[in-house]
N, C-alpha and C positions, 0 to 999 in steps of 0.2 A: 755666270750660271745662276747666282743668287737672284739676279734680276729676272731671269727667265722663269724661275720657280714662282716668284712673286706675281709675274704676269699671268702664269697659269692659275694661281690661286684667285686672283682678281677676276679672271674670266669665268671661273667656276662660280664664285659667289655672286657676281653681277648677273650671270645667266640664271641662277637660282631665283634672284629677285624678279627678274624679267618674266620668267615663267609663272611665278607665284602671284604676281600682281596684275598680269595683263593677259597672258596667252589664251587661257581657257575661260575667260569671263562669260562667254556666251552660255556656258552650261549652268550658270546661276540664273537662268531665265525665269525660274519659278518665283524668285524674289522680285525680279523686275516686273513680272506680270502683276503682282500685288500693287506696285506703285502705279503702273499704267492704268489699272482699273480705277484706282482712286482719282486719277487725272481725267478719266472719262474716255480713254482710247477705245474705239469700236463699241461705244456705249449704245449705238443704234441697234446692236444685236441683242439687246435686252428688251424683252416685252413683258408687260404686266398681264398676269393671269387673274381674272376676277375670281373671288372666293364666293363661297355660299353664305347663307345667313349666319352660319356659326363660325366661319373661318375668314381670316383676313386675306386681302389680295397678296399674291406671291409674284416673284419676278423670275422669269426664265431667261438665263443668260447663256444658253447652250450655243447660240450663234456667235456670241462674243468669244467664248472659249474656243470655238472652232477656228476663228480667225487667228487668235494667239497661237494655237497649235500649228496652224499653217505657217506662221512666221518662223517658229522654231524648226519645223520640218524642213523648210527651204534652207534655213541657215545651216542646220546640221548636215543636210545633204550636200550643199556646196562646200562645206568645211572639208568633206572627204572626197567629193566628186572631183574637185579641182586639184586634189593632191597629186594626181598623175601628172598634170601639167607642172605643178610646183616642184615635184620630184625631178622631172626632166630639167627644169630651169636650174635647180640646185646642182645637179650633176654636171650640167653643160656650162653654166655661167658662174657658178661659185657662190660663196657666202654673201658677198657685198650686194650683188644684184638681187638675190633672194630677199635679203633683209630690207633693202630699200623699197622693194615692192610690198613686202608685208607691212612695213611701217606706214606707207602711203594708204593702203587699204584700211588698216586699223584706225588711222586718224580720220579718214573719210567717214567711216562707220560711226565713230563716237560723235563727230560733229553733226551727222544726220540725226542721231538720237537727240542731241542737244537742241536742235532747231525744229524737231517734230512737235506736234501738238495733237490734241483731241480732234482738231479740225483737219489735220493732215496725218492721220495715223498710218497711211500707206508708206510713209517714209521708213517705217520700221522694217519693211521687207528688205530694201537694199542695205539699211543700216546694220541689222544683225548679221546679214550675210557677209558684209565687209569685215565686221569685227571677228567673225568666225574664221574666215579665210586668212585674214591678216595674223590672227593668233596662231594658227597652225603653221604658218610660215616662220614665225618667231621660234616656235618649238622645234621645227625641222632644222633650222640653222644652229640651234643650241645642242642638239643631240650629239653632234660630233665632238663637243667639248670633252666627252667621256674618253675619247682617244688619247687625251693628254695624260690620263691616269689609268694605265693598262691594268694594274692590279685590282682596280675597283670599277672597271668599265661598266659592267651590267648594273652595279649599284647606282652609279651616277645617272645612267640612262633612265632607270626606274625612278630615281629621285626627281629628275626633271619632269617626267611624266606625272608623278604625284603632285608636284608643284603646279603643273598645268591643270590638273583636276581641282586642286585647292583654290585656284584663282576664280573658281565659280563664286567664291565668297565676296568678290568685288561688288557684285550686284546686291548682295546682302548688306554690305556696308552702305551702299547708296540708298537702300531701303531704310536703314536705321537713320541715316542723315536726313532723309525725306521726312521721317516721323518727327525729327527734331527741328524741322522748319527749313532745311536746305533744299532748294528746288532741284528737280531733275536736270534742268538745263545747266545749272551751276556745276553740279557734280560731273557731268559729262564734258564740260569745257575744261575742267581741271585735268580729267583723264586725257583729253586731247593734247594738252600742253606737255604732258609727260613724254610725248613722242620725241621731244628734244633729247631726253636721256637715252632713248634707243639709238638715235643718230650718233651721239657721242660715243656710245659703246661700240657701234659698228665700225667707227674709224679707229678707235684706240685699242680695243680688246678683242677683236675678231679678225680672222684671216680674210684676205681678199678672195681666195679660192676655197680650199678645203684643208682640214686637218687630217693627215694620213694616219693609217694604222697598219702595222706597228709604227710607232713614232720614230722618225729618223733621229740620229744624234744631233744635239744642239739645235733642235727645231724651235723657231720663234716666228713671230708674226706681228701685225699691227703697225701703227703709224710710227715713223722715226725709229725703226729698229736697226738702222745701220745696214750691215750686210746680213739680212735675215736669211736663215737657212729654210726657205719655204719650198714646197713641193706641190706639184699637181698629182692628185691621188692616183688617177688612172695611169699616168706615166710612171709614177713610182712603183705601183703594183706590177705593171708589165715588166719593168726593169728587174724587180725582185723575182718574178716568176721565171724570167729568162735566165737569171743567174742560177736559180734552183735547178732548172732543166739542164743547164750546162754542167752543173756539178754532178747531177745524177748520171749524165751521159759519160762524163770522164771517169766516174767510179765503176761504170759498167753494170750497175744494178739499181733497182728501185726497191726501197725498204717499205713502201706503202702497202699495208695489208689489203687483200681483196675485200671488196664490199659490194653489197647489192646495188648501191647507188653511189659509186665512186665519184661520179661527176659532181655530186653535191658537195664533196669535200675539196674539190679542186678550186683553188683561188683563181684559176684562169678560165672558168666556165663562162659561157656567153649569157647575155640577158635572157635569150629565148630558152636556153636549157634551165635557167633558174625558174622561169615562169611555169615550165612544163613538168617540173619535179613534183613528186608527191608531197614533199615538205611544204612547198608553197601552196599547193591546192588545199591540203588539210588545214593549213594555217589560215587561209582565206575563209574557209568555212567556220573555223573556230572563232575568228574575230567578228565575222558578219552576224552570226546568230546572237552572240552576246551583246554586240553593239545595238542591234535592233531592240533587244530587251531593255537596255538602258535608255535608249532614246524614247521609246514609247512610255516608259515610266516617268521620265523627266517632263515630256511634253504633255502628259495627262495628270501631272501631280496636283495642280491647282484644282481642277474640277473633281478629282478623286477626293481631295481633302474637304472640299465643299459638300460633297455627297455624304461622306462619313461623319462630318461635323454638323450636318443639318443646316448648312449655310450660316453658321455662327461666325461672324467676321473675326472676333477676337481669338477664337479657337483655331481658325484657319491661319491667322497670323502667327500664332504660337507654334504651330507645327511647321509652317513655312520657315520660321526662324530656326527651328531645330534642324530642319533639313540643311539649311544654309550653313549652320555651325558645323555640322558633321562634314561638310565639304572641305572645311579647313584642315581636317585630319588626313586628307589625302596625301599630303606631303610627309606625314608621319608613317603612313601605312606602306607607301610604295617602296621605300628602301629595304623593307623586309624581303620583298620579292627579289631585289637585286642581290641581297646577301645570300639568299637561297641559290641563286644562279652563280654567284662568285665563291661559294663555300669551298670549292676545290682549289682555289688559288693558293699558291705557296706550298701545296702538297706535291710530292713526286707523282708523275704520271704513271699509270699502269703500263706494264710491258707492252710495247707496240702501239700504245695509244697516242694519238696526236693531240695537240692543244684544242683543236676544234672539236674533236670527238669528246674530249672531257667536258667542254662547254655544252655540247648537245646533251650529254648524259645528265648534267646538272639541270638543264632547262626542262627536262621531262617532268620533274617534280613540280616545278613552278607552273607549268602548263596544266597539270592535273589539279593543283590547289586552286588555280584560277577558275577552272571548270566547275569544281565543287562549290566554290563560293557563289558562282552565278546561279547554280541550281537552288541553293538555299535561299538566295535573294529572291529568285522568281517565285518560290513556294510562299515565302512570307508576304510578298507583294500581292499574292493572289487571295490572301485571307482578309476579308473585309472587316477587320477589327482595328479601330483607330489607334489605341495605345500600342498595338503591335508594330505600328509603322515607325516608331522610334528605332526598334531593332532592324527594321527593313532599311532605314536610312544608313545605319552603321554598316550593314552588309553591302549596301549599294556603293558606298564610298570606298570600302575595302576592295570590292571586286573591280571597280573602275580603276583604282590605283594599280592593281595587279595586271589588269587587262591591257592598258595602253603602254605601261612600262614593259610588260612582257612581250608585247607585240614588237616594239622597236628593238628590244634586246635580242629577241629570237632572230629577226631579220639580219641584224648585225653579226650574229654568230653563224648562221647557216649559209650565208651568201657573201660574195666579195663586197668589199667596202665601196668599190667604184660603181656598183649597181644599187647601193643603199637607197638613194633618193628615188630612183625609178621604181624599185620594188616596194618601198614604203608607200609611194604615191599610188601605185597600182592596187595594192591591198586596200588602201583607204578609198580609192575610187570605186572599186567593185562593191565594197561593203556599203558605200554610200547609196549605190543603186538599190541594194537590198533594203537599206534603212528606209527607203521611200514607202515600204509596206506599212510603216507606222501610221501614215495618214488614212489609208483605207481601214486600218484597224480601229482608228479613232472614230471614223465615220460609222463603222459597224456598231461600235459601242453606243454612240450617240443616237443612232437610228434604230435598227431592228432590235438591239438588246436593251433599249430603253435606259441607257446610262449606266448599266451594270456591266463592268468589264470582266466578270468572273470567268466566262467561257473563253474569252480571248486570252486571259492570263493562264488558264489551264493549258490551252493549245501551245502557248509559247514555252511553258514549263516542260512540256513533253518534247518540244523541238530542241530545248536546251540539252537534252541527253545526247544529241549528236556531237556536241563539242568534245566529248570524252574520247572521240576517235583520234584526235590529234596527239594528245600526250601518250596514248597507248602505242600509236605508230612510232613516235620518236623513241620510246622505251624499247620496243621490239627491234628497231633499227640498230640502236646502240648495243643491244644484246647480240645481234648477228655479227656486228663488227668484232666484238670481243671473242665470240665463238670461232669466227673465221681466223682470227689471229692465233688463237690457241691451237687450232688444227694445223695451221701453216707452220707454227713453231714446232709442233710435235712431228710433222712430216719432215722438216729440215733436220731435226735431231735424229730421226730414224735414218735418213739418207747419210748424215754424217757418220753415224755408227757403222753403217754398211761399208762406206768408203774406208773407214779406219780398219775394219776387219779385212777388207780386200788388200790394203797395204801390208797388213801383217802376213 
């Protein structure tokens, strides 16, 4: 038993390191762009504009910025677009297959960056895409580790997602090393060699299939476990649901209170019914709008800083470093969201309330706070004042930490575990399609708006107001559940009183 607990702890700690140091590196793209510009990538997009007699020649690099924006747009799109396929692979083939695919893609991407150059900048397109997709596969396989710690499940899910966000600082570290004389190629070859660590962890500290929830007694996994008590999640849940149904039939009654969407609470619901539920649809809208806002901000950060800093390289570098440093705080911000969602753990449930209903009730506050953070972040990002961007960076990393951790945690709460990979992938897939709007937005700013994103920012801020629908709906749903149970209890008490009087 002690060895099992040690294995659980090592899996948790090593997964944290993996997410923190690798999984979300692509979102540190603003730091990498600074290095790539120094090395002359897409430099043919910069043209010299002749000055007048009183002014010096200036350089217009809008075409170069557009190419870098396109690299990030494609990478971030594929990061989510392929999540539907990745989720199916995870649910169908299990952890080992998913991780081997992710490690292969990640290593391919880092090697492509290592061997790219100003003469072959097009290698950045497949490279960043491979890094993005490989990173999300590593995160997807690690989220299930939270099932090992039921009392802190949401906290661990959000912690891993926060670490995923903080790994954007990897490209910042590469930028710092570059300024100290370490070449881009050397840095990315070292990152590629780290894939050996991922392979070792896959064999020793991760299951071959899945980690079920709730966790069966004496569950273990990994290499050389002897007679490991391993389970297939889908088979385990079907067996549990069958036992629960048989128990209810033998007792002749069902204590589940009536609810407007009773199927959402049923652990036996089909994938189709999950997708068609209002929970899923409002959650999809919630994620898609906020993700679009973040992607556009990250993809246009470098040209925005250049515009506000009047193209002063040292000042742009200073703010780029500040942005990258704030990304490190994602791992510190995300657990607060998990603690909000887990705050009811250890407390007695309200009369008639199931554990899932208690989880949903706690999640409504998390969803609302995330929506409020995004609104404040969007407002600050819309104000063209350079010093204010420090505060914008803080709000951005706080909101990103809450957003992706809350996304995974809500799906794990509201829907059956055997559909987690597919539902998580579908949400990311559809939100990826919507995130493609960032490129026409960028083109609109660079073209008709003359480089000023103010009107686009205002439009996105107004659009952000729609995300409040999701937490409000979850809150109203939980209130209806409580009211229905209270009415049912009162009705049962009245019937009992009438029967008692009749017997008398």
